[in-house]
Structures are given as structure tokens and as C-alpha cells.
C-alpha positions as CSV (number, residue, x, y, z in Angstrom):
1,M,-12.3,-88.3,0.6
2,K,-11.7,-84.8,2.1
3,P,-9.7,-82.5,0.1
4,P,-5.9,-81.9,1.0
5,T,-5.8,-79.1,3.7
6,F,-3.2,-77.2,1.6
7,F,-5.6,-77.1,-1.4
8,V,-8.3,-75.8,0.7
9,Q,-6.1,-73.0,2.0
10,V,-5.1,-71.9,-1.3
11,L,-8.6,-71.9,-2.7
12,L,-9.6,-69.8,0.3
13,A,-6.8,-67.5,-0.1
14,C,-7.6,-67.0,-3.8
15,L,-11.3,-66.3,-3.0
16,L,-10.3,-63.7,-0.4
17,L,-8.0,-62.1,-2.7
18,T,-10.8,-61.8,-5.4
19,M,-13.0,-60.2,-2.7
20,L,-10.4,-57.8,-1.7
21,A,-9.9,-56.7,-5.3
22,S,-13.5,-56.3,-6.0
23,C,-13.9,-54.3,-3.0
24,G,-10.9,-52.1,-3.6
25,G,-11.7,-48.2,-3.6
26,T,-12.3,-47.0,-7.2
27,S,-13.9,-43.6,-8.1
28,A,-17.4,-43.8,-9.6
29,V,-17.5,-43.8,-13.5
30,P,-20.1,-41.3,-14.6
31,T,-23.2,-42.7,-16.6
32,E,-23.8,-41.6,-20.2
33,Q,-26.6,-39.4,-19.1
34,Q,-24.2,-37.7,-16.5
35,R,-21.7,-37.3,-18.9
36,Q,-24.0,-35.7,-21.6
37,V,-25.3,-33.1,-18.9
38,A,-21.8,-32.2,-17.8
39,I,-20.8,-31.8,-21.5
40,S,-23.7,-29.6,-22.1
41,Q,-22.6,-27.3,-19.4
42,V,-19.1,-27.1,-20.8
43,P,-19.4,-27.4,-24.5
44,C,-15.7,-26.4,-25.1
45,L,-12.7,-27.5,-22.9
46,V,-9.0,-26.7,-23.4
47,V,-6.3,-29.3,-22.4
48,M,-3.1,-27.6,-21.5
49,P,0.3,-29.2,-22.1
50,V,1.3,-31.2,-19.0
51,E,3.2,-29.2,-16.5
52,T,5.8,-30.3,-13.9
53,D,6.3,-29.1,-10.4
54,L,10.1,-27.9,-11.3
55,Q,9.0,-24.2,-10.8
56,E,8.0,-24.9,-7.3
57,D,10.9,-27.0,-6.3
58,Q,14.2,-24.9,-6.7
59,A,16.3,-27.5,-5.3
60,V,15.3,-30.2,-7.8
61,K,18.2,-32.2,-9.1
62,Y,19.1,-32.4,-12.8
63,D,18.1,-36.1,-13.2
64,R,14.7,-35.7,-11.6
65,A,14.0,-32.6,-13.7
66,A,15.0,-34.6,-16.8
67,R,12.7,-37.4,-15.7
68,L,9.9,-35.2,-15.2
69,E,10.2,-33.5,-18.7
70,Q,10.3,-36.8,-20.2
71,G,7.3,-37.9,-18.4
72,A,5.4,-34.8,-19.3
73,S,6.1,-35.0,-22.9
74,Y,5.0,-38.7,-22.9
75,M,1.6,-37.7,-21.1
76,D,1.0,-35.0,-23.8
77,T,1.1,-37.8,-26.3
78,V,-1.2,-40.2,-24.5
79,L,-3.7,-37.3,-23.8
80,A,-3.8,-36.3,-27.3
81,E,-4.5,-39.9,-28.3
82,Q,-7.1,-40.5,-25.7
83,L,-9.0,-37.5,-26.4
84,N,-8.6,-37.5,-30.1
85,G,-12.2,-37.4,-31.9
86,R,-13.8,-35.6,-28.9
87,G,-15.5,-32.6,-30.6
88,H,-15.6,-30.5,-27.6
89,V,-12.2,-31.0,-26.4
90,R,-9.3,-28.9,-27.8
91,V,-5.8,-30.3,-27.0
92,L,-3.2,-27.5,-26.8
93,S,0.4,-28.1,-28.1
94,S,3.3,-26.7,-26.3
95,R,4.1,-24.3,-29.3
96,Q,0.4,-23.2,-29.2
97,L,0.7,-22.5,-25.5
98,T,3.8,-20.3,-26.1
99,A,2.0,-18.3,-28.8
100,L,-0.8,-17.6,-26.6
101,M,1.3,-16.6,-23.6
102,P,1.5,-12.7,-22.9
103,E,5.0,-11.2,-23.3
104,R,5.3,-10.3,-19.8
105,G,4.8,-12.7,-16.9
106,S,1.3,-13.4,-15.6
107,D,0.0,-15.5,-12.9
108,R,-1.8,-18.9,-13.4
109,Q,-5.2,-17.6,-13.3
110,D,-4.7,-14.9,-15.8
111,L,-3.0,-17.5,-18.2
112,I,-5.7,-19.8,-17.9
113,E,-8.4,-16.9,-18.6
114,R,-6.3,-15.8,-21.7
115,I,-6.3,-19.2,-23.1
116,G,-10.0,-19.7,-22.6
117,S,-10.8,-16.5,-24.1
118,A,-8.6,-16.8,-27.2
119,L,-10.1,-20.3,-27.9
120,K,-13.6,-19.5,-26.9
121,C,-13.7,-22.2,-24.4
122,N,-15.2,-21.9,-20.9
123,A,-13.0,-24.5,-19.2
124,V,-9.4,-25.4,-19.1
125,L,-7.8,-28.9,-17.8
126,V,-4.5,-28.4,-16.2
127,T,-2.4,-31.5,-15.4
128,T,0.7,-31.4,-13.2
129,L,3.2,-34.1,-13.1
130,S,5.3,-34.4,-9.8
131,R,6.8,-37.7,-9.8
132,Y,8.2,-39.9,-12.8
133,Q,10.3,-42.8,-11.7
134,P,11.0,-45.3,-14.3
135,R,11.2,-48.9,-13.7
136,V,14.8,-50.4,-13.0
137,G,14.6,-54.1,-14.1
138,G,12.3,-56.3,-16.2
139,D,8.8,-57.5,-16.5
140,Y,9.3,-60.2,-13.8
141,G,12.0,-58.7,-11.5
142,V,13.1,-55.0,-10.7
143,E,15.6,-53.3,-8.5
144,Q,13.3,-50.4,-8.6
145,P,9.5,-50.3,-9.4
146,A,8.0,-47.6,-11.6
147,S,6.4,-44.8,-9.7
148,V,4.2,-41.9,-10.9
149,V,2.2,-39.0,-9.3
150,F,0.2,-36.5,-11.3
151,S,-3.0,-34.3,-10.5
152,M,-5.6,-33.1,-12.9
153,K,-7.6,-29.8,-12.3
154,L,-10.5,-28.5,-14.6
155,H,-11.1,-24.8,-14.2
156,D,-14.2,-23.2,-15.1
157,I,-13.3,-19.6,-16.4
158,R,-16.6,-18.0,-16.1
159,Q,-16.9,-18.9,-12.2
160,D,-13.3,-18.9,-11.5
161,T,-13.7,-22.4,-9.8
162,V,-12.5,-26.0,-10.0
163,L,-15.3,-28.0,-11.7
164,W,-13.4,-31.3,-11.2
165,S,-10.0,-32.5,-9.8
166,T,-8.3,-35.8,-9.3
167,M,-4.8,-37.3,-8.5
168,F,-3.1,-40.5,-9.6
169,A,-0.5,-41.9,-7.3
170,E,1.2,-45.3,-7.5
171,T,4.3,-46.9,-6.8
172,Q,4.0,-50.5,-7.9
173,Q,4.3,-53.1,-5.0
174,S,4.7,-56.9,-5.1
175,L,1.3,-58.9,-4.6
176,L,2.9,-60.3,-1.5
177,S,3.6,-56.9,-0.1
178,N,0.1,-55.7,-1.0
179,L,-2.9,-57.9,-1.2
180,M,-5.1,-55.2,-2.2
181,S,-3.1,-54.9,-5.4
182,F,-4.4,-58.3,-6.7
183,G,-6.9,-56.9,-9.1
184,R,-4.5,-54.6,-10.9
185,A,-1.8,-57.5,-10.8
186,V,-4.3,-59.6,-12.8
187,Q,-4.9,-56.8,-15.2
188,R,-1.0,-56.4,-15.7
189,G,-0.5,-60.1,-16.0
190,F,1.5,-60.1,-12.9
191,K,4.3,-58.2,-14.4
192,W,6.2,-55.3,-13.4
193,V,5.0,-52.4,-15.5
194,T,7.1,-49.5,-17.0
195,A,6.4,-45.9,-16.1
196,E,5.1,-45.3,-19.5
197,E,2.4,-48.1,-18.9
198,M,1.6,-46.9,-15.7
199,V,1.1,-43.3,-17.0
200,E,-1.2,-44.6,-19.8
201,Q,-3.2,-46.7,-17.5
202,G,-3.7,-43.7,-15.2
203,I,-4.7,-41.3,-17.8
204,V,-7.2,-43.9,-19.2
205,D,-8.8,-44.4,-15.8
206,K,-9.0,-40.6,-14.9
207,I,-10.6,-39.7,-18.3
208,R,-13.1,-42.4,-17.8
209,E,-13.9,-41.0,-14.3
210,C,-14.3,-37.5,-15.6
211,P,-17.9,-36.5,-16.7
212,Y,-16.7,-33.5,-18.8
213,L,-14.4,-35.6,-21.0
């Protein structure tokens, strides 16, 4: 007896979704050997507190500014937890950063060099949060999904170059509106995640992709 046409169609759709998920673009994860070589080149790395783009956007509204500050604070916590125990990494708190800043204003590169010199490290990781939109709704239904955008740049102080950079940008979409999100949907249990959950997963993914961390 031939299987029902509907059953066959559903089965084929599931297989297609699985293939799409497995072929989705992901950054390569460095091997352990590649990671060891990279760390030998950068034996000491400073992680600065997460910045926001408030300084660059003079017209930013108060509610957006508050969301970004909230998100940056949470990212600091996640970064500290994820990088804890890595001997070559020094996570700088906001208070420590303030103590290292010069009395008079200086540009970004001067500040990075000052921090590296003071802590005797040769690279500084700068993370900038530019969007942090909390989820409005629950696990299985939302009025507004979570949305997060942040970038990371690892500056080599000696060479005045960027050793590594990446960007995370996601606004969660329903499976029906974006079939390519199937793999991520499975990982999340087909739930609408919070901005905190999205940030944490994004940081974990980016740390895994960085050979210097």
C-alpha cells in the first residue's frame, strides 16, 4: 500500500529543512592546534567592558539608551563567566577601566594602548553593542521578538592592527517566515527567546569562533 501523499510531503519537507539547516552559513571553529598557535602569539589579552554606540548617536532616545546600557551590563556578566579560568585573558571591570583612563580625554587608540601597557598585555578586545531589543511576549507567542546586534574587534597593540573581528546580528523570526532558521529553532526548542538568551548564545558562539580566546 502506498503511503498517504500528505505523509510523504511532510517527510520530504522535514528532510529539506534538515538539509537547509546543516548547510546554513556558520563561521569555522578553529582547531585546538590553531587555537594554541594563536594564543602563543597573543599570550595576554585584555577584555574591555562592553561599549554601546550611544556616543556615536546623539539623537538616541532615552528608552533605547537605557536598553543598551542594560544589555551591555548583562554582556559584561556573560563574558566574565565564559572567559573565567582562561589564564591568558584578563577581563576588565568598569571600575578598573575608569582607574586606567587618563584625566584628560584621549582617542580610542590611545586608550587601548594605555590599557595594554598598564596591564602588560599585547591585545585588547573591544565589544560594542548597537541594538538590544527585549522580547515582548512569551515563549510561544510574541508581539515583538528579541533583537540583538553587537560587534567584536581584537586589537593588536604592537602592530596597531585588528587581529580578529566579528559581528552578531539577529532578530528572531518564526520558522514559517524563515526556513533557514530551522536548525536554530530546534536548538531553542521552537521557543521565542529573550534578549538575554540571544546575547548569551551569541557570545558563546563568537568565543568558540575566536582562535585567540
